[in-house]
C-alpha positions in Angstrom: -1.3 4.1 -87.2 -4.9 3.2 -87.8 -7.8 5.3 -86.7 -8.8 2.8 -84.0 -5.3 3.0 -82.4 -5.3 6.8 -82.6 -8.7 7.0 -80.8 -7.5 4.5 -78.1 -4.4 6.6 -77.5 -6.4 9.8 -77.2 -8.8 8.2 -74.7 -6.0 7.0 -72.5 -4.3 10.3 -72.7 -7.5 12.2 -71.7 -8.0 9.8 -68.8 -4.5 10.6 -67.5 -5.4 14.4 -67.3 -8.9 13.8 -66.0 -7.9 11.2 -63.4 -8.1 12.1 -59.7 -5.1 14.2 -58.7 -3.8 12.2 -55.7 -2.9 9.2 -57.9 -0.1 11.0 -59.7 1.6 13.4 -57.4 1.7 14.7 -53.9 0.2 18.2 -53.5 2.7 21.0 -54.0 0.7 23.3 -51.7 2.9 24.8 -48.9 1.9 24.8 -45.3 1.8 28.2 -43.7 0.5 27.2 -40.3 2.7 27.4 -37.2 3.6 24.3 -35.2 2.1 23.9 -31.7 4.5 25.4 -29.2 4.1 22.7 -26.5 3.4 19.0 -26.3 0.6 17.3 -24.3 1.3 15.0 -21.4 -0.4 11.6 -21.7 -1.6 11.2 -18.1 -3.5 7.9 -18.3 -4.3 4.9 -20.6 -7.2 3.1 -18.9 -8.0 -0.4 -20.4 -11.6 -1.6 -20.7 -13.0 -4.8 -21.9 -11.8 -4.4 -25.5 -10.9 -0.7 -25.5 -8.5 1.8 -24.0 -9.4 5.3 -22.9 -6.6 7.9 -23.2 -6.5 11.2 -21.2 -3.9 13.9 -21.7 -3.3 17.6 -20.8 -3.9 20.3 -23.4 -1.0 21.4 -25.6 -0.2 25.1 -25.8 -1.7 27.0 -28.6 -1.9 27.1 -31.6 -3.7 23.8 -31.7 -6.6 22.8 -34.0 -6.9 19.0 -33.2 -4.9 16.0 -32.1 -3.3 12.9 -33.6 -3.5 9.5 -31.8 -0.8 6.9 -32.6 -0.5 3.4 -31.2 0.9 -0.1 -32.0 1.6 -3.5 -30.5 5.3 -2.7 -30.2 7.1 0.0 -28.1 9.2 1.0 -31.1 6.7 0.5 -34.0 3.5 2.5 -34.7 0.9 0.4 -36.6 -2.2 2.5 -36.4 -3.2 6.1 -36.0 -6.1 8.6 -36.3 -4.8 12.0 -37.6 -7.9 14.0 -36.8 -9.2 13.7 -33.2 -11.5 16.2 -31.6 -10.7 19.9 -31.4 -8.4 22.3 -29.5 -10.0 21.4 -26.1 -10.0 17.7 -26.6 -8.4 15.8 -23.7 -9.7 12.3 -23.9 -10.2 9.6 -26.6 -11.4 6.0 -26.5 -10.0 3.5 -28.9 -12.3 0.5 -29.3 -12.4 -3.0 -30.9 -8.9 -3.9 -29.7 -7.7 -7.4 -29.1 -8.0 -8.6 -25.5 -4.8 -9.5 -23.8 -2.6 -7.7 -26.3 -0.5 -4.8 -25.0 -0.7 -1.6 -27.0 1.5 1.5 -26.7 -0.2 4.9 -27.1 0.9 8.5 -27.6 -0.7 11.8 -28.6 0.5 14.6 -30.9 -1.0 18.1 -31.3 -1.7 19.4 -34.8 -2.3 23.0 -35.9 -3.9 22.9 -39.4 -1.3 21.1 -41.5 1.7 21.5 -39.1 2.3 18.8 -36.4 3.8 19.4 -33.0 5.8 17.1 -30.7 4.6 13.7 -29.5 3.6 13.2 -25.9 5.1 10.6 -23.7 4.1 7.0 -24.4 1.9 4.8 -22.2 1.1 1.1 -22.5 -2.3 -0.5 -21.8 -3.7 -4.0 -22.3 -7.5 -4.3 -23.1 -9.2 -6.8 -20.8 -6.7 -6.3 -18.0 -8.2 -3.7 -15.6 -5.6 -1.7 -13.7 -7.0 -0.8 -10.2 -4.7 2.1 -9.4 -1.6 3.9 -10.5 -0.5 5.2 -13.9 2.3 3.7 -16.0 4.6 6.3 -17.4 6.4 5.7 -20.7 9.5 7.1 -22.4 9.3 9.9 -25.0 9.6 8.1 -28.3 11.1 9.0 -31.6 8.8 10.7 -34.1 7.7 8.2 -36.8 6.8 8.8 -40.4 3.0 9.7 -40.3 2.6 8.7 -44.0 2.8 5.0 -43.1 -0.1 5.0 -40.6 -3.0 2.7 -41.3 -6.6 3.9 -40.4 -7.5 3.4 -36.8 -8.5 -0.2 -35.9 -11.8 1.0 -34.5 -12.5 3.9 -32.3 -15.1 5.7 -30.3 -14.3 9.3 -29.6 -14.9 11.7 -26.7 -14.0 15.3 -27.2 -14.2 17.4 -24.0 -12.5 20.3 -22.3 -10.0 19.8 -19.4 -12.7 21.0 -17.0 -15.2 18.3 -18.0 -14.3 14.7 -18.8 -17.1 12.7 -20.4 -16.8 9.7 -22.6 -19.2 9.5 -25.6 -19.3 6.6 -28.0 -19.7 7.1 -31.7 -22.2 5.1 -33.7 -20.8 1.9 -35.3 -20.7 3.6 -38.7 -17.9 5.9 -37.4 -15.6 2.9 -36.8 -12.8 2.7 -39.4 -11.1 -0.6 -40.0 -7.5 -0.8 -41.4 -7.8 -2.3 -44.9 -4.8 -1.4 -47.0 -1.1 -1.2 -46.3 0.5 -1.4 -49.8 -0.4 -0.1 -53.3 -0.8 -2.8 -55.9 0.4 -1.5 -59.2 3.1 -3.6 -60.9 1.1 -6.7 -60.6 -1.8 -5.1 -62.5 0.5 -3.7 -65.2 2.1 -7.1 -65.8 -1.4 -8.7 -65.9 -2.5 -6.1 -68.4 0.5 -6.7 -70.6 -0.1 -10.5 -70.6 -3.8 -10.0 -71.4 -3.0 -7.6 -74.3 -0.4 -10.0 -75.7 -2.8 -13.0 -75.5 -5.7 -10.9 -76.9 -3.7 -9.6 -79.9 -2.6 -13.2 -80.6 -6.2 -14.5 -80.5 -7.6 -11.5 -82.3 -5.9 -12.7 -85.6 -8.7 -15.3 -85.9 -11.6 -13.1 -84.5 -10.7 -9.6 -85.8 -14.2 -8.2 -85.0 -13.4 -8.4 -81.3 -10.2 -6.4 -81.5 -11.6 -2.8 -81.5 -13.7 -3.6 -78.4 -11.2 -5.5 -76.2 -8.1 -3.5 -77.0 -9.8 -0.6 -75.3 -11.7 -2.6 -72.7 -8.6 -4.3 -71.2 -6.7 -1.1 -70.2 -10.0 0.5 -69.0 -10.9 -2.5 -66.8 -7.4 -2.7 -65.4 -7.4 1.0 -64.5 -10.8 0.7 -62.7 -9.5 -2.3 -60.8 -6.4 -0.3 -59.8 -8.5 2.5 -58.5 -10.9 0.3 -56.6 -8.1 -1.8 -55.0 -5.9 1.1 -54.0 -8.3 4.0 -53.2 -7.5 3.6 -49.4 -3.7 3.1 -50.0 -0.9 5.6 -49.9 0.1 6.4 -53.4 3.9 6.5 -52.8 5.4 4.1 -55.3 6.5 5.2 -58.8 4.1 2.8 -60.5 1.2 4.0 -58.3 1.8 7.7 -59.0 2.2 7.2 -62.8 0.0 4.2 -63.3 -1.9 5.6 -66.3 1.1 6.8 -68.2 2.6 3.4 -67.7 -0.6 1.9 -69.1 -0.3 4.1 -72.2 3.3 3.0 -72.7 2.5 -0.7 -72.4 -0.4 -0.4 -74.8 1.7 1.5 -77.4 4.7 -0.9 -77.2 2.5 -4.0 -77.5 0.4 -2.5 -80.3 3.5 -1.5 -82.3 5.1 -5.0 -81.7 1.9 -6.7 -82.8 1.7 -4.6 -86.0 5.3 -5.4 -86.8 4.9 -9.1 -86.3 1.7 -9.1 -88.3 3.4 -7.2 -91.2 6.4 -9.6 -91.2 4.0 -12.6 -91.1 2.1 -11.3 -94.1 5.3 -10.6 -96.0 6.5 -14.2 -95.5 3.2 -15.6 -96.7 3.3 -13.3 -99.8 6.9 -14.5 -100.5 5.9 -18.1 -100.3 3.1 -17.5 -102.7 
């Protein structure tokens, strides 16, 4: 292998070891916290113009904060905020919801890294004001928290059970759901196609080869990171994107060298 190819390989290998840790593997750290011993009771879900204010009873210690989960279906959870308030938090306002759409809400106590049981589930429809009475829901099955999107938009109030006061966060605190699936194979296929086309065209303009053979994988990796930084890194291609990039580059480089060598041999034989 030439010096250029060796340098490219070393750079890609170094970027693999220096890349942010969450891309490649889930943390192997163990959770030593105890689960909350009790679950909260969601007592009300009061709709506003385009928001819903939730109120619940405190869960039994140990509790550090709460998780809010909700969706447009009684059986499916689409959105969630995994870090709401503190131990004494008993109310939370979810804003920027679609008027006239029924949402189903529930609360879960968290102690550090260990979740407790979900509360009961209550429905509410933004834009439809309920004058009196509270709708009580069934206790739902516990979903997989790793699939939650960021909360649609929320304003938070964290108060003790003795004092309920709703406070709205600044607009900058509102988080909008952006990403649901990691894009990886599409980028790897695009990179392979670009490298094949580049090596084919580089036969005529060889001076561009040292630049673009390194630039293409680098640009694709930056693109991957920018597109997927808010996505869960669960898929095989997402966890091992850089190693797959290295493999694709090596395979295409070797194939290109073999084809070039055979082409030169044929020309020499004809001469």
